[in-house]
Backbone as a printed PyTorch tensor [residue, N CA C, xyz], in Angstrom:
tensor([[[  0.8560,  -1.2110,  -0.0170],
         [  0.0100,  -0.0070,  -0.0020],
         [  0.8770,   1.2760,   0.0050]],

        [[  0.6260,   2.0940,  -0.9570],
         [  1.4180,   3.3430,  -1.0770],
         [  0.6280,   4.5970,  -0.6830]],

        [[ -0.6600,   4.5700,  -1.0000],
         [ -1.4550,   5.8270,  -0.7040],
         [ -2.7290,   5.5150,  -0.0120]],

        [[ -3.1230,   6.3560,   0.8530],
         [ -4.4030,   6.1960,   1.6110],
         [ -5.0790,   7.5610,   1.6510]],

        [[ -6.3420,   7.6940,   1.3440],
         [ -7.0210,   8.9360,   1.5590],
         [ -7.7560,   8.8450,   2.9150]],

        [[ -7.6320,   9.9510,   3.7220],
         [ -8.2750,  10.0330,   5.0040],
         [ -8.9920,  11.3160,   5.1380]],

        [[-10.2180,  11.2100,   5.6390],
         [-11.0780,  12.3890,   5.8670],
         [-11.4580,  12.3790,   7.3150]],

        [[-11.4520,  13.5410,   7.8970],
         [-11.8410,  13.7470,   9.3050],
         [-13.0930,  14.7360,   9.2750]],

        [[-14.2310,  14.2360,   9.6750],
         [-15.4030,  15.1230,   9.6040],
         [-15.8310,  15.5340,  11.0810]],

        [[-16.9890,  16.1350,  11.1500],
         [-17.3350,  16.8490,  12.3850],
         [-17.9490,  16.0200,  13.5400]],

        [[-17.8750,  14.7090,  13.4780],
         [-18.3600,  13.9420,  14.6580],
         [-17.3720,  14.0470,  15.7740]],

        [[-17.8110,  13.8590,  16.9510],
         [-16.8360,  13.7060,  18.0630],
         [-15.9790,  12.4970,  17.8150]],

        [[-14.7140,  12.6340,  18.3280],
         [-13.7960,  11.5070,  18.1360],
         [-12.6870,  11.8630,  17.1320]],

        [[-12.2770,  13.1070,  17.1220],
         [-11.2300,  13.5050,  16.2620],
         [ -9.9460,  12.7720,  16.6270]],

        [[ -9.8010,  12.2600,  17.8440],
         [ -8.5970,  11.5270,  18.2170],
         [ -8.4040,  10.2580,  17.3880]],

        [[ -9.5060,   9.6870,  16.9840],
         [ -9.4130,   8.5160,  16.1870],
         [ -8.6690,   8.7910,  14.8620]],

        [[ -9.1550,   9.8150,  14.2050],
         [ -8.6170,  10.1660,  12.9100],
         [ -7.1980,  10.6660,  12.9910]],

        [[ -6.8950,  11.4080,  14.0330],
         [ -5.4930,  11.9360,  14.1680],
         [ -4.5540,  10.8280,  14.5120]],

        [[ -4.9750,   9.8730,  15.3850],
         [ -4.0550,   8.7510,  15.6910],
         [ -3.8620,   7.8770,  14.4310]],

        [[ -4.8940,   7.7130,  13.6260],
         [ -4.7080,   6.9470,  12.4170],
         [ -3.7440,   7.6560,  11.4470]],

        [[ -3.8770,   8.9960,  11.3290],
         [ -2.9550,   9.7080,  10.5330],
         [ -1.5060,   9.5670,  11.0070]],

        [[ -1.3050,   9.6610,  12.3300],
         [  0.0090,   9.4740,  12.9090],
         [  0.6280,   8.1030,  12.5240]],

        [[ -0.1380,   7.0680,  12.5790],
         [  0.4220,   5.6770,  12.3080],
         [  0.5620,   5.5040,  10.7870]],

        [[ -0.2110,   6.0420,   9.9790],
         [ -0.0810,   5.8530,   8.5320],
         [  1.2620,   6.5700,   8.1110]],

        [[  1.4940,   7.7450,   8.6510],
         [  2.6870,   8.5040,   8.3450],
         [  3.9190,   7.7610,   8.8450]],

        [[  3.7760,   7.1420,  10.0880],
         [  4.9040,   6.4230,  10.6120],
         [  5.2090,   5.2020,   9.8020]],

        [[  4.1840,   4.6380,   9.1120],
         [  4.3490,   3.4890,   8.2470],
         [  4.8110,   3.8450,   6.8820]],

        [[  5.0750,   5.1150,   6.6850],
         [  5.6580,   5.6920,   5.4500],
         [  4.5630,   5.5100,   4.2500]],

        [[  3.3190,   5.6140,   4.6430],
         [  2.1980,   5.6470,   3.6440],
         [  2.0270,   7.1600,   3.1900]],

        [[  1.7790,   7.3650,   1.9900],
         [  1.4300,   8.7070,   1.5590],
         [ -0.0450,   8.9360,   1.8290]],

        [[ -0.3590,  10.0690,   2.4640],
         [ -1.6930,  10.2770,   2.8940],
         [ -2.2330,  11.5620,   2.2630]],

        [[ -3.4780,  11.4300,   1.7240],
         [ -4.1750,  12.5670,   1.1940],
         [ -5.3370,  12.8040,   2.2370]],

        [[ -5.1270,  13.9430,   2.9310],
         [ -5.9110,  14.3140,   4.1040],
         [ -6.9850,  15.3490,   3.7450]],

        [[ -8.2250,  15.1200,   4.1470],
         [ -9.2640,  16.0520,   4.0320],
         [ -9.8870,  16.3760,   5.3750]],

        [[-10.0310,  17.6190,   5.6820],
         [-10.5610,  17.9750,   7.0470],
         [-11.6960,  18.9290,   6.8170]],

        [[-12.8870,  18.5540,   7.3140],
         [-14.0630,  19.4730,   7.0980],
         [-14.0140,  20.6200,   8.0140]],

        [[-14.8520,  21.6470,   7.7450],
         [-14.8900,  22.8110,   8.5780],
         [-15.3760,  22.4710,  10.0430]],

        [[-16.3640,  21.5930,  10.1110],
         [-16.8940,  21.1350,  11.4150],
         [-15.7950,  20.3240,  12.1440]],

        [[-14.9640,  19.5720,  11.4190],
         [-13.8920,  18.8610,  12.0580],
         [-12.8220,  19.7300,  12.6630]],

        [[-12.6210,  20.8920,  12.0670],
         [-11.7210,  21.8630,  12.6610],
         [-12.2200,  22.3350,  13.9880]],

        [[-13.5530,  22.4850,  14.1670],
         [-14.0900,  22.8770,  15.4290],
         [-13.9400,  21.7720,  16.4380]],

        [[-14.1670,  20.5610,  16.0250],
         [-14.1130,  19.4320,  16.9150],
         [-12.6400,  19.2320,  17.3830]],

        [[-11.6960,  19.3360,  16.4400],
         [-10.2710,  19.1830,  16.8480],
         [ -9.8760,  20.2120,  17.8100]],

        [[-10.3050,  21.4390,  17.6630],
         [-10.0050,  22.5360,  18.6140],
         [-10.5780,  22.2160,  19.9710]],

        [[-11.7380,  21.6200,  19.9830],
         [-12.5120,  21.3990,  21.2770],
         [-11.9630,  20.1330,  21.9420]],

        [[-11.6130,  19.0620,  21.1820],
         [-11.2700,  17.8200,  21.8930],
         [ -9.7870,  17.5680,  22.0160]],

        [[ -8.9220,  18.3580,  21.3740],
         [ -7.4720,  18.0740,  21.4300],
         [ -6.7600,  19.3910,  21.7370]],

        [[ -5.4630,  19.1480,  21.9350],
         [ -4.5690,  20.3110,  22.1760],
         [ -3.9210,  20.8170,  20.9300]],

        [[ -4.3000,  20.3710,  19.7620],
         [ -3.7440,  20.7880,  18.5790],
         [ -4.1340,  22.1990,  18.2040]],

        [[ -3.2320,  23.0180,  17.7620],
         [ -3.5660,  24.3780,  17.2420],
         [ -3.6040,  24.4010,  15.7820]],

        [[ -4.5440,  23.7040,  15.2240],
         [ -4.6850,  23.5580,  13.8230],
         [ -5.0350,  24.8240,  13.1120]],

        [[ -4.2860,  25.3690,  12.1020],
         [ -4.6950,  26.5040,  11.3330],
         [ -6.1060,  26.2520,  10.7280]],

        [[ -6.8800,  27.2560,  10.7370],
         [ -8.2500,  27.0960,  10.1790],
         [ -8.2730,  27.5770,   8.7690]],

        [[ -9.1880,  26.8240,   7.9470],
         [ -9.5740,  27.2560,   6.6590],
         [ -8.2910,  27.3930,   5.6730]],

        [[ -7.2070,  26.7710,   5.9820],
         [ -5.9920,  26.9590,   5.1610],
         [ -5.3030,  25.6380,   5.0370]],

        [[ -5.5380,  24.8890,   3.9650],
         [ -5.0650,  23.5100,   3.8120],
         [ -3.4840,  23.5040,   3.7840]],

        [[ -2.9420,  24.5000,   3.0880],
         [ -1.4100,  24.5500,   3.0340],
         [ -0.7950,  24.7680,   4.4340]],

        [[ -1.3940,  25.6190,   5.2940],
         [ -0.8700,  25.8120,   6.6130],
         [ -1.1020,  24.5670,   7.3890]],

        [[ -2.2530,  23.9000,   7.2870],
         [ -2.5230,  22.6110,   8.0150],
         [ -1.5430,  21.5790,   7.6420]],

        [[ -1.2280,  21.5240,   6.3600],
         [ -0.2470,  20.5330,   5.8600],
         [  1.1010,  20.7610,   6.5570]],

        [[  1.5650,  21.9610,   6.6230],
         [  2.8770,  22.3080,   7.2480],
         [  2.8140,  21.9260,   8.6340]],

        [[  1.7960,  22.2850,   9.3670],
         [  1.6080,  22.0060,  10.8730],
         [  1.5890,  20.5770,  11.1050]],

        [[  0.7520,  19.8440,  10.4150],
         [  0.6160,  18.3720,  10.7250],
         [  1.9230,  17.5410,  10.3190]],

        [[  2.4870,  17.9970,   9.1790],
         [  3.7190,  17.3010,   8.7530],
         [  4.7960,  17.4670,   9.8060]],

        [[  4.8760,  18.6110,  10.4090],
         [  5.8670,  18.8490,  11.4620],
         [  5.5960,  18.1220,  12.6690]],

        [[  4.2400,  18.1170,  12.9940],
         [  3.7470,  17.5270,  14.2660],
         [  4.0040,  15.9580,  14.2290]],

        [[  3.7900,  15.3420,  13.1130],
         [  3.7670,  13.8850,  13.0140],
         [  5.0300,  13.4050,  12.2950]],

        [[  5.9440,  14.2760,  11.9410],
         [  7.2190,  13.9050,  11.3020],
         [  7.0990,  13.2750,   9.9180]],

        [[  6.1650,  13.8220,   9.1670],
         [  5.9640,  13.4070,   7.7670],
         [  7.1830,  13.6720,   6.9130]],

        [[  7.5600,  12.8230,   5.9850],
         [  8.5660,  13.0310,   5.0280],
         [  8.0610,  13.9970,   4.0330]],

        [[  9.1220,  14.6250,   3.2410],
         [  8.6820,  15.5380,   2.2280],
         [  7.8290,  14.9090,   1.1990]],

        [[  6.6790,  15.4460,   0.9470],
         [  5.7140,  14.9420,  -0.0520],
         [  4.8200,  13.7870,   0.4020]],

        [[  4.9620,  13.4110,   1.6830],
         [  4.1740,  12.2900,   2.1940],
         [  2.7960,  12.6880,   2.5820]],

        [[  2.5770,  13.8460,   3.0130],
         [  1.3210,  14.3340,   3.4310],
         [  0.8090,  15.3980,   2.5680]],

        [[ -0.4280,  15.2530,   2.0450],
         [ -1.1150,  16.3030,   1.2090],
         [ -2.4430,  16.6630,   1.8880]],

        [[ -2.6330,  17.8680,   2.4400],
         [ -3.8890,  18.2540,   2.8960],
         [ -4.6450,  18.9650,   1.8300]],

        [[ -5.7930,  18.4570,   1.4950],
         [ -6.5600,  18.9320,   0.3170],
         [ -7.5830,  19.9480,   0.7240]],

        [[ -7.7160,  21.0510,  -0.0410],
         [ -8.7630,  21.9520,   0.1360],
         [-10.0900,  21.3980,  -0.1610]],

        [[-11.1550,  21.9380,   0.4260],
         [-12.4910,  21.2970,   0.2110],
         [-13.0240,  21.4660,  -1.1530]],

        [[-12.4230,  22.3910,  -1.9640],
         [-13.0100,  22.5140,  -3.3040],
         [-11.8760,  22.2200,  -4.3300]],

        [[-10.9520,  21.4000,  -3.9580],
         [ -9.8200,  21.0170,  -4.7820],
         [-10.2870,  19.8510,  -5.7060]],

        [[-11.0530,  20.1970,  -6.7660],
         [-11.6600,  19.1250,  -7.5840],
         [-10.6140,  18.5770,  -8.5340]],

        [[ -9.3770,  18.9710,  -8.5350],
         [ -8.3530,  18.3730,  -9.3210],
         [ -7.4660,  17.4280,  -8.4900]],

        [[ -7.8430,  17.2060,  -7.2050],
         [ -7.1390,  16.2790,  -6.3310],
         [ -7.3440,  14.8880,  -6.8700]],

        [[ -6.3710,  14.0060,  -6.6240],
         [ -6.5470,  12.5990,  -7.0980],
         [ -7.7830,  11.8660,  -6.6160]],

        [[ -8.2230,  12.1920,  -5.3890],
         [ -9.4450,  11.5600,  -4.8570],
         [-10.7240,  11.8210,  -5.5460]],

        [[-10.7130,  12.9730,  -6.3450],
         [-11.9550,  13.4420,  -6.9740],
         [-12.2870,  12.7760,  -8.2670]],

        [[-11.4600,  11.8140,  -8.7770],
         [-11.6920,  11.2260, -10.1150],
         [-11.4390,   9.7210,  -9.9890]],

        [[-12.3280,   8.9360, -10.6260],
         [-12.0630,   7.5010, -10.7540],
         [-10.8780,   7.1400, -11.6630]],

        [[-10.4330,   8.0530, -12.4220],
         [ -9.2520,   7.7790, -13.2790],
         [ -7.9540,   7.9610, -12.5440]],

        [[ -7.9830,   8.3120, -11.3240],
         [ -6.7250,   8.4430, -10.4910],
         [ -6.3450,   7.0380, -10.0970]],

        [[ -5.1300,   6.9420,  -9.5060],
         [ -4.6320,   5.6760,  -8.9600],
         [ -5.5130,   5.2610,  -7.8530]],

        [[ -5.8430,   3.9670,  -7.8200],
         [ -6.7770,   3.4660,  -6.7680],
         [ -6.0790,   3.5330,  -5.4250]],

        [[ -6.9010,   3.9840,  -4.4870],
         [ -6.4310,   4.0570,  -3.0330],
         [ -7.6920,   3.9340,  -2.1910]],

        [[ -7.4800,   3.3020,  -0.9610],
         [ -8.6030,   3.2150,  -0.0350],
         [ -8.9520,   4.6430,   0.5310]],

        [[-10.1610,   4.7780,   1.0190],
         [-10.6420,   5.9860,   1.6800],
         [-11.1460,   5.6280,   3.0310]],

        [[-10.6620,   6.3720,   4.0560],
         [-11.2200,   6.1200,   5.3560],
         [-11.7690,   7.5000,   5.9180]],

        [[-12.9510,   7.4620,   6.2780],
         [-13.5480,   8.6480,   6.8610],
         [-13.8130,   8.4630,   8.4370]],

        [[-12.9260,   9.0940,   9.1670],
         [-12.7680,   8.8090,  10.5730],
         [-12.5250,  10.0900,  11.3960]],

        [[-13.5110,  10.5330,  12.2020],
         [-14.8270,   9.9790,  12.3770],
         [-15.7220,  10.4470,  11.2070]],

        [[-16.7730,   9.7230,  11.0280],
         [-17.8000,  10.0350,   9.9810],
         [-19.0490,  10.5560,  10.7100]],

        [[-19.3900,  11.8380,  10.3730],
         [-20.5580,  12.4470,  11.1080],
         [-21.8400,  11.8300,  10.3860]],

        [[-22.9890,  11.9950,  11.0590],
         [-24.2260,  11.5640,  10.4770],
         [-24.5460,  12.2830,   9.2440]],

        [[-24.2270,  13.5130,   9.1520],
         [-24.4500,  14.3200,   7.8750],
         [-23.6580,  13.7430,   6.7530]],

        [[-22.4160,  13.3880,   7.0290],
         [-21.5380,  12.7790,   5.9960],
         [-22.0740,  11.4320,   5.5400]],

        [[-22.4970,  10.6260,   6.4260],
         [-23.1520,   9.3310,   6.0930],
         [-24.3310,   9.5590,   5.1910]],

        [[-25.1820,  10.5320,   5.5600],
         [-26.3160,  10.7950,   4.7090],
         [-25.9850,  11.2840,   3.2840]],

        [[-25.0590,  12.1560,   3.2410],
         [-24.6590,  12.6820,   1.9030],
         [-24.0860,  11.6320,   1.0240]],

        [[-23.2630,  10.6980,   1.6180],
         [-22.6120,   9.6560,   0.7770],
         [-23.7630,   8.6600,   0.3710]],

        [[-24.6190,   8.3100,   1.3300],
         [-25.6430,   7.3020,   0.9650],
         [-26.5650,   7.7760,  -0.1420]],

        [[-26.7240,   9.1340,  -0.2440],
         [-27.7040,   9.6690,  -1.1600],
         [-26.9340,  10.2330,  -2.4840]],

        [[-25.6530,  10.0310,  -2.5850],
         [-24.9630,  10.4090,  -3.7470],
         [-24.5980,  11.8370,  -3.8930]],

        [[-24.6760,  12.5780,  -2.7980],
         [-24.3100,  14.0130,  -2.8050],
         [-22.8040,  14.1390,  -3.0140]],

        [[-22.4120,  15.1620,  -3.7360],
         [-20.9850,  15.4630,  -3.9410],
         [-20.7110,  16.9260,  -3.8440]],

        [[-21.2100,  17.4750,  -2.6360],
         [-21.1050,  18.9360,  -2.4900],
         [-19.7740,  19.4120,  -1.9940]],

        [[-18.9260,  18.5290,  -1.5670],
         [-17.5850,  18.9630,  -1.2090],
         [-16.6370,  17.7560,  -1.6160]],

        [[-15.3870,  17.9650,  -1.2890],
         [-14.3190,  16.9720,  -1.8280],
         [-14.4880,  15.6920,  -1.0600]],

        [[-14.8420,  15.6980,   0.1990],
         [-15.0080,  14.4350,   1.0270],
         [-16.1290,  13.5660,   0.3920]],

        [[-17.2690,  14.2620,   0.1790],
         [-18.4210,  13.5040,  -0.3560],
         [-18.0870,  12.9590,  -1.8140]],

        [[-17.3910,  13.7850,  -2.6260],
         [-17.0640,  13.3210,  -3.8890],
         [-16.0210,  12.1610,  -3.8720]],

        [[-15.0560,  12.2220,  -2.9690],
         [-14.1340,  11.2060,  -2.8520],
         [-14.8050,   9.8300,  -2.4880]],

        [[-15.7820,   9.8770,  -1.5770],
         [-16.5370,   8.7410,  -1.1680],
         [-17.4130,   8.1850,  -2.3460]],

        [[-17.9460,   9.0770,  -3.1170],
         [-18.7460,   8.6860,  -4.3080],
         [-17.8450,   7.9800,  -5.3250]],

        [[-16.5970,   8.5020,  -5.4770],
         [-15.7180,   7.8580,  -6.3510],
         [-15.3060,   6.4730,  -5.8690]],

        [[-15.0710,   6.3260,  -4.5860],
         [-14.6950,   5.0160,  -4.0320],
         [-15.7670,   4.0120,  -4.2210]],

        [[-17.0390,   4.3990,  -4.0160],
         [-18.1790,   3.4870,  -4.2660],
         [-18.2990,   3.0970,  -5.6840]],

        [[-18.2850,   4.0510,  -6.5340],
         [-18.5400,   3.7070,  -8.0760],
         [-17.3470,   2.9230,  -8.6000]],

        [[-16.1490,   3.1380,  -8.1090],
         [-15.0170,   2.3540,  -8.5770],
         [-14.7990,   1.0510,  -7.7810]],

        [[-15.6460,   0.7520,  -6.8380],
         [-15.5740,  -0.5030,  -6.0090],
         [-14.2060,  -0.5310,  -5.2640]],

        [[-13.8100,   0.6250,  -4.6790],
         [-12.6560,   0.7710,  -3.8980],
         [-12.9810,   0.6700,  -2.3950]],

        [[-11.9820,   0.4140,  -1.5690],
         [-12.2190,   0.3070,  -0.2260],
         [-12.6440,   1.5640,   0.3710]],

        [[-13.8150,   1.6000,   1.0410],
         [-14.3670,   2.7100,   1.7080],
         [-14.6860,   2.3310,   3.0980]],

        [[-13.9830,   2.8870,   4.1420],
         [-14.2760,   2.6030,   5.5160],
         [-14.8500,   3.8040,   6.2120]],

        [[-15.9660,   3.6630,   6.8200],
         [-16.7290,   4.7570,   7.5670],
         [-16.7300,   4.4670,   9.0280]],

        [[-16.2930,   5.4400,   9.7850],
         [-16.1960,   5.2920,  11.2960],
         [-17.1730,   6.2230,  11.9690]],

        [[-18.4600,   5.8230,  12.0330],
         [-19.4020,   6.7550,  12.7610],
         [-19.1850,   6.7270,  14.2180]],

        [[-19.3440,   7.9240,  14.8050],
         [-19.2430,   8.0480,  16.2830],
         [-20.4100,   8.8570,  16.7410]],

        [[-21.5030,   8.1040,  16.9810],
         [-22.7730,   8.7500,  17.3700],
         [-23.5510,   7.7720,  18.2640]],

        [[-24.3210,   8.2630,  19.2260],
         [-25.1520,   7.3480,  19.9590],
         [-26.3160,   8.2010,  20.6520]],

        [[-27.4870,   7.6280,  20.6550],
         [-27.9530,   6.4480,  19.9780],
         [-28.0690,   6.7110,  18.4730]],

        [[-28.2580,   5.6820,  17.6920],
         [-28.5350,   5.8080,  16.2630],
         [-29.9800,   5.9600,  16.0250]],

        [[-30.4060,   6.9300,  15.1280],
         [-31.7720,   7.0100,  14.7910],
         [-32.0460,   6.0560,  13.6470]],

        [[-33.2790,   5.8820,  13.2440],
         [-33.6160,   5.0330,  12.0860],
         [-32.9590,   5.6100,  10.8600]],

        [[-32.8080,   6.9410,  10.7830],
         [-32.2070,   7.5080,   9.5690],
         [-30.7170,   7.0860,   9.5390]],

        [[-30.0160,   7.1200,  10.7090],
         [-28.5950,   6.6910,  10.6040],
         [-28.5060,   5.2690,  10.2170]],

        [[-29.3880,   4.3630,  10.7810],
         [-29.3150,   3.0040,  10.5560],
         [-29.6210,   2.6230,   9.1240]],

        [[-30.6440,   3.3750,   8.5270],
         [-30.9330,   3.1970,   7.1480],
         [-29.7510,   3.5030,   6.1590]],

        [[-29.1340,   4.6870,   6.5760],
         [-27.9900,   5.1590,   5.7410],
         [-26.8550,   4.1930,   5.8230]],

        [[-26.5940,   3.6540,   7.0120],
         [-25.4580,   2.6820,   7.1640],
         [-25.7710,   1.3850,   6.3720]],

        [[-27.0360,   0.9100,   6.4530],
         [-27.3880,  -0.1870,   5.6740],
         [-27.2320,  -0.0200,   4.2220]],

        [[-27.6870,   1.1450,   3.7240],
         [-27.5190,   1.4620,   2.3290],
         [-26.0480,   1.4300,   1.9490]],

        [[-25.2200,   1.9480,   2.7750],
         [-23.7950,   2.1240,   2.3770],
         [-23.1260,   0.6540,   2.4570]],

        [[-23.5610,  -0.1320,   3.3940],
         [-23.0850,  -1.4920,   3.4900],
         [-23.4300,  -2.2890,   2.2630]],

        [[-24.6380,  -2.1080,   1.8130],
         [-25.0170,  -2.8010,   0.5680],
         [-24.2950,  -2.2870,  -0.6490]],

        [[-23.8350,  -1.0340,  -0.5950],
         [-23.0070,  -0.5170,  -1.7630],
         [-21.5590,  -0.9460,  -1.6690]],

        [[-21.2080,  -1.5810,  -0.5670],
         [-19.7960,  -2.1130,  -0.4560],
         [-18.9520,  -1.4050,   0.5700]],

        [[-19.4480,  -0.3910,   1.2210],
         [-18.6840,   0.2790,   2.2390],
         [-18.5840,  -0.6050,   3.5190]],

        [[-17.5340,  -0.2960,   4.2650],
         [-17.3630,  -0.9810,   5.5720],
         [-17.7800,   0.0090,   6.6260]],

        [[-18.7890,  -0.3700,   7.4670],
         [-19.1620,   0.4720,   8.5970],
         [-18.4390,   0.0230,   9.8590]],

        [[-17.6410,   0.7880,  10.3540],
         [-16.7690,   0.4390,  11.5090],
         [-16.9840,   1.4120,  12.6350]],

        [[-18.0840,   1.2000,  13.4310],
         [-18.3590,   2.1430,  14.4880],
         [-17.2430,   2.3550,  15.5150]],

        [[-17.1300,   3.5490,  16.0250],
         [-16.1190,   3.7700,  17.0330],
         [-16.6150,   3.2460,  18.3670]],

        [[-16.6410,   1.9290,  18.5120],
         [-17.1980,   1.2270,  19.7580],
         [-16.0650,   0.2960,  20.2090]],

        [[-15.2190,   0.8240,  20.9810],
         [-14.0610,   0.0230,  21.4390],
         [-14.4820,  -1.0840,  22.3820]],

        [[-13.7680,  -2.1320,  22.2880],
         [-13.9580,  -3.3160,  23.2700],
         [-13.1740,  -3.0830,  24.4520]],

        [[-13.4410,  -3.9740,  25.4390],
         [-12.7290,  -3.8700,  26.7450],
         [-12.1280,  -5.1240,  27.1620]],

        [[-12.1150,  -6.1150,  26.3410],
         [-11.5090,  -7.4290,  26.6670],
         [ -9.9030,  -7.3390,  26.6840]],

        [[ -9.4000,  -6.2920,  26.1130],
         [ -7.9210,  -6.1090,  26.2460],
         [ -7.5150,  -5.3360,  27.4920]],

        [[ -8.4700,  -5.1300,  28.3550],
         [ -8.2500,  -4.4380,  29.6160],
         [ -7.4610,  -3.0780,  29.4540]],

        [[ -8.1380,  -2.0910,  28.8070],
         [ -7.5070,  -0.7920,  28.5330],
         [ -7.2450,  -0.0740,  29.8190]],

        [[ -6.1270,   0.5550,  29.8790],
         [ -5.7160,   1.3220,  31.0410],
         [ -5.8060,   2.8960,  30.7990]],

        [[ -6.1430,   3.3210,  29.5630],
         [ -6.2450,   4.6900,  29.3580],
         [ -7.1720,   4.9540,  28.1490]],

        [[ -7.5110,   6.2180,  27.9700],
         [ -8.2820,   6.6340,  26.8210],
         [ -7.5470,   6.2920,  25.4930]],

        [[ -6.2550,   6.4410,  25.5950],
         [ -5.4630,   6.1860,  24.3700],
         [ -5.5350,   4.7060,  23.9810]],

        [[ -5.6940,   3.8180,  24.8880],
         [ -5.8450,   2.3970,  24.6380],
         [ -7.2180,   2.2090,  23.8930]],

        [[ -8.2510,   2.8470,  24.3010],
         [ -9.5280,   2.7650,  23.6910],
         [ -9.4890,   3.2720,  22.2120]],

        [[ -8.7890,   4.3960,  22.0510],
         [ -8.6110,   4.9330,  20.7130],
         [ -7.8470,   3.9220,  19.8200]],

        [[ -6.7540,   3.4000,  20.3390],
         [ -5.9420,   2.4050,  19.6150],
         [ -6.8140,   1.1820,  19.2580]],

        [[ -7.7060,   0.8160,  20.0730],
         [ -8.5160,  -0.4450,  19.7390],
         [ -9.1800,  -0.2060,  18.3620]],

        [[ -9.7890,   0.9870,  18.2100],
         [-10.4870,   1.2830,  16.9530],
         [ -9.4920,   1.4590,  15.7590]],

        [[ -8.4530,   2.1790,  15.9910],
         [ -7.5280,   2.3960,  14.9570],
         [ -6.8670,   1.0740,  14.5120]],

        [[ -6.6080,   0.1690,  15.4490],
         [ -6.1140,  -1.1470,  15.1010],
         [ -7.0770,  -1.9070,  14.1220]],

        [[ -8.4300,  -1.7530,  14.4020],
         [ -9.3630,  -2.4470,  13.5260],
         [ -9.3770,  -1.7930,  12.1040]],

        [[ -9.1860,  -0.4520,  12.0890],
         [ -9.0600,   0.1920,  10.7950],
         [ -7.8650,  -0.2280,  10.0030]],

        [[ -6.7510,  -0.3820,  10.6500],
         [ -5.5310,  -0.8730,   9.9840],
         [ -5.7400,  -2.3240,   9.4830]],

        [[ -6.4090,  -3.0970,  10.2560],
         [ -6.7810,  -4.4700,   9.8370],
         [ -7.5420,  -4.3980,   8.4910]],

        [[ -8.5600,  -3.5180,   8.4490],
         [ -9.3830,  -3.4350,   7.2760],
         [ -8.5620,  -2.9180,   6.0510]],

        [[ -7.5030,  -2.1740,   6.3060],
         [ -6.6740,  -1.6930,   5.2440],
         [ -5.5930,  -2.7510,   4.8590]],

        [[ -5.5320,  -3.8390,   5.5620],
         [ -4.5540,  -4.8870,   5.2690],
         [ -3.1890,  -4.5890,   5.6900]],

        [[ -3.0380,  -3.6960,   6.7410],
         [ -1.7740,  -3.3380,   7.2740],
         [ -1.5900,  -4.0470,   8.5930]],

        [[ -0.3790,  -4.5820,   8.8080],
         [ -0.0360,  -5.1720,  10.1320],
         [  0.0150,  -4.0640,  11.1660]],

        [[ -0.2920,  -4.4650,  12.3710],
         [ -0.2940,  -3.4410,  13.4770],
         [  0.0520,  -4.1820,  14.7810]],

        [[  0.6590,  -3.3480,  15.7170],
         [  1.1040,  -3.8720,  16.9640],
         [  0.4860,  -3.0900,  18.0860]],

        [[ -0.7000,  -2.4390,  17.7920],
         [ -1.3770,  -1.6770,  18.8540],
         [ -2.0490,  -2.5880,  19.9330]],

        [[ -2.5080,  -3.7700,  19.4800],
         [ -3.1600,  -4.6840,  20.3950],
         [ -2.9590,  -6.0650,  19.9740]],

        [[ -2.9480,  -7.0540,  20.8610],
         [ -2.7730,  -8.4020,  20.4420],
         [ -3.9950,  -8.9550,  19.7050]],

        [[ -3.7510,  -9.8680,  18.8200],
         [ -4.8730, -10.5770,  18.1180],
         [ -5.6280, -11.4340,  19.1070]],

        [[ -6.8510, -11.7570,  18.7550],
         [ -7.6810, -12.6660,  19.6060],
         [ -6.8800, -13.9970,  19.7260]],

        [[ -6.6690, -14.4860,  20.9630],
         [ -6.0200, -15.7600,  21.0880],
         [ -4.4710, -15.5800,  21.3220]],

        [[ -3.9690, -14.3970,  21.1130],
         [ -2.5530, -14.1070,  21.3970],
         [ -2.3710, -13.5210,  22.7870]],

        [[ -1.2840, -13.7390,  23.4090],
         [ -1.0430, -13.0670,  24.7030],
         [ -0.5780, -11.6560,  24.4180]],

        [[ -0.8180, -10.8390,  25.4390],
         [ -0.4400,  -9.4580,  25.3080],
         [  1.0140,  -9.2470,  25.1740]],

        [[  1.8710, -10.2190,  25.6260],
         [  3.2820, -10.0470,  25.5030],
         [  3.7650, -10.2010,  24.0520]],

        [[  2.9770, -10.8670,  23.1850],
         [  3.4170, -11.0650,  21.8280],
         [  3.2230,  -9.7780,  21.0720]],

        [[  2.3260,  -8.9300,  21.3050],
         [  2.0910,  -7.7880,  20.6350],
         [  1.6290,  -6.7000,  21.5950]],

        [[  2.6200,  -6.1750,  22.3380],
         [  2.3030,  -5.2090,  23.3910],
         [  1.7290,  -3.9470,  22.8300]],

        [[  0.8060,  -3.3580,  23.5120],
         [  0.3090,  -2.0940,  23.1080],
         [  1.5130,  -1.0860,  23.1970]],

        [[  1.5560,  -0.2330,  22.1400],
         [  2.6570,   0.7180,  22.1170],
         [  2.2340,   2.0330,  21.4310]],

        [[  3.2480,   3.0230,  21.4900],
         [  2.9260,   4.2080,  20.8310],
         [  4.1000,   4.7990,  20.0710]],

        [[  5.0110,   3.8610,  19.6060],
         [  6.0960,   4.2340,  18.8390],
         [  5.8160,   4.2390,  17.3700]],

        [[  6.7830,   4.6080,  16.5310],
         [  6.5090,   4.6420,  15.1580],
         [  6.5410,   3.2240,  14.5490]],

        [[  6.8160,   2.2360,  15.4010],
         [  6.7320,   0.8340,  14.9080],
         [  5.3580,   0.3040,  15.1770]],

        [[  4.4210,   1.0720,  15.6950],
         [  3.0430,   0.6060,  15.9220],
         [  2.3950,   0.0120,  14.7600]],

        [[  2.6270,   0.5510,  13.6000],
         [  2.0150,   0.0280,  12.3500],
         [  3.0400,   0.1100,  11.3150]],

        [[  3.0100,  -0.9380,  10.4130],
         [  3.9170,  -0.9400,   9.2880],
         [  3.3460,  -1.7670,   8.2020]],

        [[  3.8420,  -1.5370,   6.9620],
         [  3.2550,  -2.2180,   5.8420],
         [  3.6920,  -3.6800,   5.8300]],

        [[  2.7390,  -4.5600,   5.3830],
         [  3.0660,  -5.8880,   5.3190],
         [  3.9840,  -6.1450,   4.0370]]])
């Protein structure tokens, strides 16, 4: 895997998307990142990041420095960058992860809206039969949410709710975040050392937070 598209939208749980970004960059994956305007508000509310607002170029510089991205490894895309690779099915195939995925984003994708680059990228992923992973973080779900998730599942998307398990005996909020991020990496076909596999002892794959947490197979 060389490229992954990642979108962070306005649902609570920005930590999931940012942790995934950190591990993808550590694994030397090229990341095309999209951040919605609502996500900027959530990031400011839920994290200590001082993310520049409404400026993709400034966000790219900030996040590349923050997570140690190599030159050219991270591209933060503007919301109206219709020439971005993710906006066309004729681009090189890459998986798309929307983490977290807001209810509004789920609705727009399920109904074929393409009013911004995130929605268009998801539309491309569906029509081209590419990997699309959606990580909703909402509770409780209304019938509208459930219908939209069923529609998207039938279209080939993977619905991966941000519902961490506790059988690994988490000791911190970071452990709960890593539980979900590990499952996303599994869906991407990437090996990970965030948590042990079912049936393995914790000593075989200790939970960690180094740049060796995730790497390409």
